[in-house]
C-alpha positions in Angstrom: 32.4 24.9 59.9 36.0 25.7 58.5 36.0 21.9 57.5 32.7 22.3 55.5 33.8 25.3 53.8 36.9 23.8 52.6 34.8 20.6 51.5 32.5 23.0 49.9 35.4 24.8 47.9 36.7 21.8 46.6 33.3 20.8 45.6 32.6 24.0 43.9 35.8 23.6 41.9 34.8 20.3 40.8 31.3 21.5 39.8 32.6 24.5 38.2 35.0 22.6 35.7 33.9 23.2 32.0 32.8 20.1 30.0 32.0 19.5 26.2 34.1 22.7 25.4 34.2 21.6 21.7 30.2 21.7 21.7 30.2 25.4 22.7 28.4 27.8 20.0 28.9 31.7 20.2 25.4 33.3 19.9 27.0 36.2 18.0 30.4 37.7 17.1 32.1 39.2 19.9 32.4 42.7 18.3 28.6 42.7 17.9 28.0 41.7 21.3 30.3 44.2 22.5 28.7 46.9 20.6 25.3 46.1 21.7 25.7 45.9 25.6 25.0 48.8 27.8 25.5 49.4 31.5 22.6 47.7 33.5 22.1 45.1 30.9 21.9 41.4 32.1 23.9 38.9 30.1 22.6 35.3 30.4 24.9 32.6 29.9 24.5 28.7 28.8 27.4 27.0 30.5 28.7 23.6 30.2 30.0 22.7 33.6 28.3 20.2 36.0 26.7 23.0 37.9 25.6 24.5 35.0 23.8 21.5 34.1 22.2 21.2 37.5 20.8 24.8 37.3 19.5 24.4 33.7 17.7 21.0 34.9 16.5 22.7 38.1 14.8 25.7 36.1 13.9 23.9 32.9 16.0 26.6 30.9 19.0 27.0 28.8 20.4 29.7 31.0 22.8 28.5 33.9 24.4 31.9 34.9 23.7 35.7 34.7 26.1 38.6 35.0 25.5 42.3 35.2 27.3 44.8 32.7 28.5 47.8 34.8 30.3 49.7 32.1 30.2 50.4 28.3 32.7 47.8 26.5 36.0 49.1 24.9 35.8 48.5 21.3 39.5 48.9 20.9 41.0 47.2 23.8 44.1 45.3 23.5 44.0 41.6 23.6 44.9 40.3 27.1 44.1 43.9 28.6 40.2 44.1 28.1 38.3 46.0 30.5 36.5 44.2 33.3 32.8 45.3 32.4 30.9 42.5 33.8 29.9 41.8 37.5 29.2 38.1 38.6 29.2 35.8 41.4 31.3 33.0 40.6 31.2 29.6 42.4 35.0 29.4 43.3 36.1 33.2 43.5 32.9 34.8 44.7 31.7 38.3 43.7 34.1 39.9 41.1 34.7 41.7 37.8 35.4 40.1 34.6 36.1 41.0 31.1 33.4 40.2 28.3 35.7 38.0 26.5 35.1 35.5 29.2 31.8 34.7 27.7 31.9 36.2 24.3 32.4 32.7 22.9 29.2 31.2 24.6 25.6 31.0 24.0 24.5 34.2 25.5 21.3 36.5 25.5 21.0 40.3 26.4 18.3 41.4 28.9 17.7 44.9 29.2 15.4 46.9 31.7 12.9 49.3 30.3 12.2 52.8 31.0 15.0 53.5 33.7 16.9 56.7 33.6 20.8 56.8 34.0 20.5 57.7 37.6 18.5 54.6 38.5 20.8 52.3 36.4 23.8 53.8 38.2 22.0 52.9 41.5 21.7 49.4 40.5 25.1 49.2 39.4 26.4 51.0 42.7 24.5 48.3 44.9 26.0 45.3 43.0 29.5 46.8 43.0 29.4 47.1 46.9 29.1 43.1 46.9 32.6 42.5 45.2 34.5 40.3 47.4 31.6 38.5 48.8 31.6 34.7 48.7 29.6 32.4 46.8 27.0 30.8 49.2 28.3 27.3 49.8 24.8 26.1 51.1 23.6 26.6 47.5 26.5 24.5 46.3 25.4 21.5 48.6 21.7 21.9 47.3 22.7 21.7 43.9 25.1 18.9 44.3 22.2 16.8 45.3 20.8 17.0 41.9 24.1 15.2 40.6 23.5 11.9 42.5 22.5 9.0 40.5 18.9 9.4 41.7 18.1 12.9 42.8 15.9 13.1 45.8 14.2 15.9 44.6 10.5 16.1 43.8 9.6 18.0 40.6 7.6 20.8 42.2 10.6 21.5 44.8 13.5 21.7 42.1 13.4 25.3 41.5 13.4 25.9 45.4 16.8 24.3 45.5 18.1 27.5 44.2 16.8 29.6 47.2 18.1 27.4 49.8 21.1 29.5 50.6 22.5 30.2 54.1 20.9 33.7 54.4 24.4 35.1 55.2 24.3 38.8 53.7 28.2 38.5 52.9 27.3 35.3 50.5 25.3 35.5 47.2 24.5 33.6 43.9 24.4 35.0 40.6 20.9 35.7 39.7 20.1 36.7 43.6 22.8 39.3 43.6 21.3 41.0 40.3 17.6 40.8 41.4 18.5 42.4 44.8 20.3 45.3 43.0 17.3 45.8 40.9 14.8 45.5 43.6 16.6 48.4 45.4 15.0 50.9 43.0 11.7 49.1 43.0 11.9 47.6 39.4 9.8 44.5 38.8 11.6 41.3 37.4 8.9 38.5 37.6 6.4 39.4 40.3 3.6 37.1 41.2 0.1 38.4 40.3 -2.8 38.1 42.6 -6.2 39.4 41.8 -7.8 41.4 44.8 -11.7 41.2 44.5 -13.4 44.5 45.8 -16.8 46.0 46.1 -16.9 49.4 44.9 -19.2 52.3 43.8 -22.9 52.9 44.6 -23.8 49.8 42.7 -22.1 47.6 44.9 -20.4 45.6 41.9 -17.6 43.6 42.5 -14.2 44.7 40.8 -11.1 42.5 40.3 -7.8 44.4 40.5 -4.5 42.8 39.7 -1.8 43.3 42.6 1.9 42.3 41.8 3.5 40.8 44.8 7.4 41.3 44.6 9.3 38.0 45.2 12.2 37.8 47.4 15.6 38.3 45.4 16.9 34.9 46.6 14.0 33.2 44.8 15.2 34.1 41.3 16.9 32.2 38.8 18.8 33.3 35.6 15.7 32.3 33.3 13.5 34.7 35.1 15.3 37.7 33.5 14.6 36.2 29.9 10.8 35.4 30.7 10.3 38.8 32.7 7.8 40.8 30.7 9.8 44.1 32.0 13.0 43.3 30.4 13.7 43.6 26.6 15.5 40.9 24.7 18.5 42.5 22.5 19.7 40.4 19.7 23.1 42.0 18.4 23.0 40.0 15.3 19.7 41.9 14.0 21.4 45.3 13.6 21.8 45.8 10.1 20.5 42.3 9.1 19.5 41.8 5.5 17.9 38.4 4.9 18.6 38.6 1.1 22.1 38.6 1.5 22.4 35.4 3.6 23.7 32.6 1.6 22.4 29.3 2.8 23.7 25.9 1.5 21.3 23.2 0.8 21.2 20.1 3.3 23.0 17.2 1.7 22.2 14.6 4.2 20.2 13.9 7.5 23.3 14.9 9.6 23.7 18.3 7.9 19.9 18.8 8.2 
């Protein structure tokens, strides 16, 4: 087990190495992103590492990582001394706190839960904070690494399930399952499966259909699920004070510019 864990850690470092850094495009200016974030928000990130490519392929989504905002950003933080306001499950470092600046230069999306009070948000954050120091699930690393083989031995219908094939060890986690578990502790729906229950009711004996929401296990969630969830609002910082009439657009001059 110790040998396999060491191999897994080396594999994780290789998978987590960023690639194509020159292609990164920030969604919005760091200042606007900081001004828009609130505690309880989920920040989705489009990464460029090998493991990011695997997750994006398996989930058919742009998002490869999810982090939880646990405190309001400091607008006047000194460079190099930024507050660590994001909680994540990192492949090599495990569950930890990081500053917003770590992801401010990447393509991101803010997902915000709807209808929760401060006490409920605090409970979500406290549950996630209790996981700090837990290690990333190496079983998940081996499953994702299979995708990087020349011919991935993964049928299409099972690709998404690779993200849920963890070891089951409660002291290990992956990014999206960690956040999903925190929200499920307060009974907040993320992306439940909907089933229809047919029942006969009333004196008429007519059949009535009722929708029943079945909560999925937290290990089955991927970063994209917070984006497509009908229960999370999408916050776009660049729309605050946006005036389409003040935007200056240059006409394309050739095919490459277009």
